[in-house]
N, C-alpha and C positions, 0 to 999 in steps of 0.2 A: 744678810737680812733674815729676820725671823720668818718661819713658816706660820701659817694661820693657826696650827695646832698649839703653837707656843705663845700665842697672843691672848691677852685678856680682853681686848677690844678689836672689832673689825675695822674701825676707823675713828680717828680723833677729829672732832669738828671744832675748829678754831674760829672765833667770831668776836665781835665787839657788842656789848649789851645795847649800846645806843642804836646800832643798826637793827637789832631785833625789835627793840621797843618802838623805834621810829616808823616801822613798817608792819605794825599790827602782828607781831610775833612771827614774821616771815621765816626766820631761821629756825624757830621751834617747829613750825609746820614742815619745813624741809627735813629736819631731823626725824620727825614722825614718819614721813614717807620713806626715808632711808631705812629706818628700823622695821617698817612693815614689809618692804619689798625685797630687800637684799637677801635675807635667808632663803626665800623660795627661789630666787633667781640663781643663787650660787649652788643650790642643790648638793650640799655637803652632808654626808651621812653623819647623824648625830648633831647636826646644826652648827652654827657659827656663833662666835661671841657678838654681843651687841655693839653698836657704835657708842663712843663716849661723847655725851653732850652735857657738860657740866655747867654749874653756875659760876665757877671760878674762871672768869674770862679776862683777857687783857684790858688794861686801861692805858691811856696815853703815857708813853715813856716808862711803862712798867717793865718788870722782869719776871721771868718764869719762876714760880715757886718750885721747891724740891718735889712736892707732890705732883705738880703739873708735869715736870720733867719726867718723872717716873711713869706717868700715864701715857705720855707720848712714846716712851720707850717700849711700852707694853701694847702698842697699837700696830695693826698691820699696815694701815695707810693713814694719810692725813688729808683732810678737806678744809681748806681755808676759804671762808666766806667774806668777800670784800665789798664794802660800801664806804660812805664818807668817813664814818668814825674810825674804821680800820685804816683807811688811807691817810687820815690826818695825823696819825702817829707813826712812829717807826716800828711798831710792833709786828706788822705783817712781815717786814723784812727780817726782823729778829727771829720770828717763827720759822721762816724759810731757811735762814742760816742755821738755826738750831737743828731743824729736821735734816738738813744736808750733812751737818757734822755727825749726826747720829746714824743716819741711814746710808750716807755716801752718795756719790753721783748717780749710781744706778737707782737708788731709792728715790731720789728727786725726779728722775725721769719716769719711773714706773709706778710709784705709789703716792705721788703728790697730786692733788686735784685742787684747782683754784676756781671757785665759783664767783663770778662777777655779777653783783646786783646792779652795778652802774658802770657804764662805759667810761665816763670821766674818772671815776675812782680808780679803775684798773689802769687806765692810761697814765694817771698821775704816779702810780706806783712804778710802772714800767719806765718812766722817764728819769727815775732817780739813779744816781751813780751806783748805789748799793745793789739795785736790781740788775743793772747791766753787768756788774762784777759777778754776781751770783749766777746769772743766766746770760752769758756773753753771746750765745748764738741764737737767742730768742727762741729756743726750742721747747720752752715750757708752755704747753697749751693752757689756755684758760677757757672756761665754759661760759657762754653768754646767756645769762638768766635775766636779762633786762628787756624791756619793751623796745621794739624797733621804732615805734612812733615817738616814744619818749625814753631816750637811752639812759636816763638817770633814774628810772623807775623800774623796780623788779617786776617780772611777770607775775600775775596772780597765781598762787598755787592751786586754789580751788576755783570752780566755775563761778561761784559767787563769794563775795567777801563775807565770811561767817566765822564761826568759832572753831573751825578746823575739822568739822565732821562732813564736809561736802565732798563732791567728786572732783578729782584733780582736773585742772584745766588742760586743754589741748596744747596750749603754748608751753606750759610747764612740763607736760609729759614728753613733748618732743625733745626738750633739752635734758630732762632728767634721764631719759632712756639711754643717751650716749654715755653718761657717767655710770649708770647702774650696770649696763652691759659690759663695760670695760672692767670695772671693779669686781663684779661677780665672777667674770672669767678668770681673773688673776687669783682670786680666792680659791676657785675650784682647782686651778692648776697647782696652787700651793698645797692644797689638801691632798692631792694625788701624789705628791713627792714622798717617797718612802722615808720614814724616820731613820736617822743614823743609828746603826747598831754597833754597840761597843761590846767587846768580849768581856764577859764578867769574870773577874779574877778576885780571889779573896785578898783583902788588904789587911796588913798588920795593923794593930791598934796604934792610934796616934801617940806620939811622944815628942819631947822637945828635939829629939835627934832625927825626926822624920818630917818631911814637908807637909804643910797643912793642905795645900791645894795640889801639889805635884803628885805624880805617880812614880814611886821609886822603882816599880817593877818594869817600867818602860824605858829606863835610862841606864847607862853603865853604872855598875856598882861602885860605891864610894871607896876609895882606897883607905887603908888603915891610917889612923891619925887624922881623920876627917876634921875639917874646920867646924866648930860648934856654932858659929854665927848663922842665924837664920835670916837670909836676905829675901826681901820682897821687891820684885820688879813691878813698877807702877804701870798704870794704863798708858797706852801709847796711841799715836795716830796709825791708821791701817798700814801705811807703806813700811812701817818699822817692824811689823809682826815677824817677818822672817829673820831679821837681824837680832831681835830680842830672843826669839826661840833658839837661835844659834848660841847667843851669849849664855842663856840658861843651861843649855846642854854642856857647854864648856865648863861652867861653874860646877855643875853636878858631877862631871867627870873627874874633878880634882877634889871632891869631897865637901863642897860647900852646899849647905841646905838652902835651896832657893825655890821660890814659887813666883808665879806671875799673875797679876790681876787682869780680869776681863773687863770689858767696857761697862758692863752692868754695875760694877763697883762704884762708878761715879754717882749712882742714884741711891746708894745706901749709906750706911753709917761707918764704913771702912772698919768693920769688925776685925778684918784680917790684920790690921795694924797692931792689934793687941799682942800677937804672938811673934811679931817680927823684931829683930834687933837692928836691922838696917834697911832703909827704904832707898832704892835706886830708881831714879826717874829718868828714863831715856828720852831724848829729844833730838830733833833735827831742825831744819829751817822752815818747817811747814806751819801753816796757820793752825793754832791749837784747836782742839775740840772745845765746845762751849765757850766761844770767844766773846762773851758779853762783859768780861772784865779782863784786865791785863793778865796774861799767863794762862787763861782758860783752864783746861783740865790739869795742867801742870801746877798752877798756883792753888787750885782746889785741893789737890793731894798734899802739897807742901803745908798748907794752912791746917788741914785736918791732922797731919802728923805732929805739928808743933803744938796744936791745941791739946794733944794728949800728954804734953809735958816732956816729949822726947827731946834730947839734946840736938841742937842744930847740926852737930858734927856727925850724927847718925843718919843724916839725909845726904845722899850723893847724887849729883847730876851726871848722867852718862851721855857723853857727846857722840851722837850718831849722825852728825851732819854730812858724813860721806854718802848717806842714803839720800838720793834726790827727793825733793819735796814736790808733790803734784801742784800745790798752791803755796807760794811763798808767803810767810807771815806778813801781815799788813802793819802799817805804822800803829804804834801802841802795843802790838804783840811782838814785833821784831826787836824793839828795845828790851823787852823782858827776856827774850831768848839770848840776846847779846850779853845781858848781865849775868845770866846763869852760865853761859858758855865760858866766861872768864874764870869760873871756879870749878869747871866740870872736869871729869876724868874720862879718858877714852876707855874702851873695854879692857885693854891690856893694863891700864892703870888701876882699874877696879880689881882686876885679878891680883895684881901685885899688892894692893892694900889688904886684900883678904887672906892671901896665902904666902906673900913675900916673893922675892925673886926665885925663879925656878930655872934649872938648867934646861938648855934647849933639847927638845925631844929628838932622838935619832931619826934620820930620814931614811926611808926604805929606798935603796938605790934603784931597784927595779921599778918601783912606782914612780919615782922622780923622773925616770927616763921615758915614761909613757906620755904620748901625745894623744889626747882624746878628741875624736871627731864624731859628733852626733849626726846620724843620718836618719831621715824620716822613715817611719813605718806607719802605714795606714791600711784601711780595709782592702783597698785595691792592690796595693804593692806591699803586702805585709812583711815579706822576707827579702825584698829586693835590696835592703840595706846591707845584707851580708855579701853578695857578689860585688856590689858597688864598693863596699869597704875594702874588699880584697884588691880590686883594681886600683883604688886610691893608695893602698899600701905599696903596690908595685911601683906606682909613680913616685911615691915618697922615697922608697929605697934607691931609686935611680937618682933622685935629687940629692940625697945625702951621701951617695957613693963617693968615696975619695975625700970627703970632708973629715977633718980631725975633730970629732965631737965625742967628748968623754964626760960621763958615760954615754953610750950611743942612745939616740932618740928613736923610738919606734912608734908606729901608728897603732892605736887601739880603737877600732870602730865600735860604736855603740848605737843600738836602735833607739829612736826617739818616737814614742807613740803619739803622733800629732793629734789624734782624736781625743786624747786625754791631757793635752798640754796645759789646760787650765789647772789641773791637779798635780802637775809635775813639779818637783823641787826646782829651785833656781839653777840655772846652767852656769854657775860660777866656776865649775871645773872644766868647762868646755874650752878646747883649743881651736875648734872649728865646728861649723854647723852646715849641713847640707839638707835643703828641702827639695822635695820631688814635685815636678810639674808634669803629672801624667794625665789622669782623667778629670782633674779638678778645673773649675772655671778660674779665670784671672782674679775675680773678686775674692774667691775663697782663698787663693794663694796669698793675696795681699793681707787678708785678715790673719792668716797663719804667720806671716812674717812679723806682723805687729805683736802677736802673742809671744813669739819666740823672743823678740827684742825686749819685751817686758821682763823676761827672765834672764837677761844678760845685764849684769850690774857693773857699775864703775865706768871709768872713762876709757880704759884699754880693753874693749870687748873683743871677743873672738871673731876672726874673719868668717864670713858667711857667703854661701852661694846657693843658687837654685839649679838643680839638674833637670833640664828640659828633655823629657823622654820621648823618643821617636822609634816606634809608635808607643802610645796611642796618639800622641800629638803629630801633626803633619810636619814634614821637613820644610822649614822656611827658606832653605837654599841660601841663607846668609846669616851672619851673626845677629843675635837678637839684641835690640837696644836695651841697655841695663835699666832696671827699675832702681829701687832702693838697694837691692842686692844684684850682683852680677849673675846673668843667666847663661849657663853653658849647655850646649847641645850634647846629648848622649844617644848613641845607637843602642836601642833596648829591645830589638826584635827577639833576641834570645837572652833571657835574664842572666844566664851563667856567663855570657860573653859581653855583657854591657861594658861600654867604653866611650870615652869622650871622642867627638869627631875630630878629625885632623886639624881643621881650622881653629878649633877652640882649645887645642892641647896647651898652647902657650898660656891661656887664661887659667887653666887648671894648675899649671906649674907655678904661676904667679900667686894663686891662692895658697898653695903649699909653702911657697917661699915666705909669704906673710906669716903663716903659722910658725915656721922655723925661726924667723926673726923675733917674733913675740916670745917663743919659748926660750930663746937665748937670753933675752932681756930679763925674763922671770928668773932664770937660773943664776944669772949674774947678780941680781938683787938679793936672791936667797943666800948666795955665798958671802956677799958683803954683810948681810945681817948676822950670819954665823960667825964671821970674823970679828965683828963688833962685840958679839956676845962672849966670845972667847977671850977678848982682850982684857 
């Protein structure tokens, strides 16, 4: 999500004209109060941008204009004001769906405010199937700005009904305070976030042989005889970001000139299309962004490409359905995805189309024989992963002793900085993961388990365990009941002598055996692929 410094508006106020006109400009006065109070409460040096309160507002069964879409994208937060006119159309839900597509689940939770002028109106919206789908846990709070004695009438904003120059009423202030306190605090926190600093490097002048958007100085140099085709990877849903970045790196490494569009491109004129020779649109089974028409963001890019007169064969669909979707496409969208999937290429197919069949790269025998086990490192147990890794290596050597494994497999422990896990690359190369249960609370441990699992992709994920450290944890005198991961007890009074307790030794051996079985399967599959390639 954007920080406040990158926004043109502090909040986008969405409303229906009929609700404003029917209640003596209530929403206009609400916007006036927000404009007057928010800057002084946020206390941001240099001030904050104003809220957006425009005349172009939704009508029943309408759709967002491109200008309105861009305005939402340039706003820090959204405030939806709901009364009968808003609730009588499907616009409120389209607005919510659009905002969530643009800002994500976190944005909906943190930066969306729903102002209810009427209890019946908001209840009617909540009862719809669309609302229940978008807010399945009913965790989206809405603010009660209606009279308690007459719940379909909004509270008066001023002490007397006048032209807007009066003193705010106590009933309005009580409700307005909770909104302004929350929003101003989030703006202040956002303003305190340090801007991202990029190392300034001189860039060579643009030419047809260099990427328009990419940084050639941050990727492997293109080999001689580089492919002259300029490939543009289209906008994707968030969960595909890592897979698309990996695809881009692979293409650059073999000499293909490739750039990737950011999400902001959906609100422009797609000027980047002018310099591209081929548009590749990655997709999986997720609900598309901007899902107001079949295909959403995918169809939007396809249509813009074809409007430029580009041949249909210069547009390629890239099948990334192996990446799980957080929300499966709904009817109307799922049919579109099925249709494009029938003509799509997988990443390897795209590579073949661009550079032809390539001989298999030689495999480093030493690297292929390494088994990587990531062991947590944190502020309290910063270096404990090293002696624990050595102990696990000794257990591994004992496990594989006498087995005819060629080439031999050896353990390579690696530290996993858990406090920075949200910025850590995917753990796709992990053969095993060990988290530490030392001074942390169970709730914190469970949160870290979830974050690690988010970085383990595919169906065949690496085995994982929790090392329960005694001390600082007390000795439970019995095996610990497993959570989502097995919990093994380790004597850790002296870090250099850390070792699993005798009663849990068999569990550690079972963990290492699962790693060995998984490694054997991976090596067998690799040898079969090599044999097929050589045939």
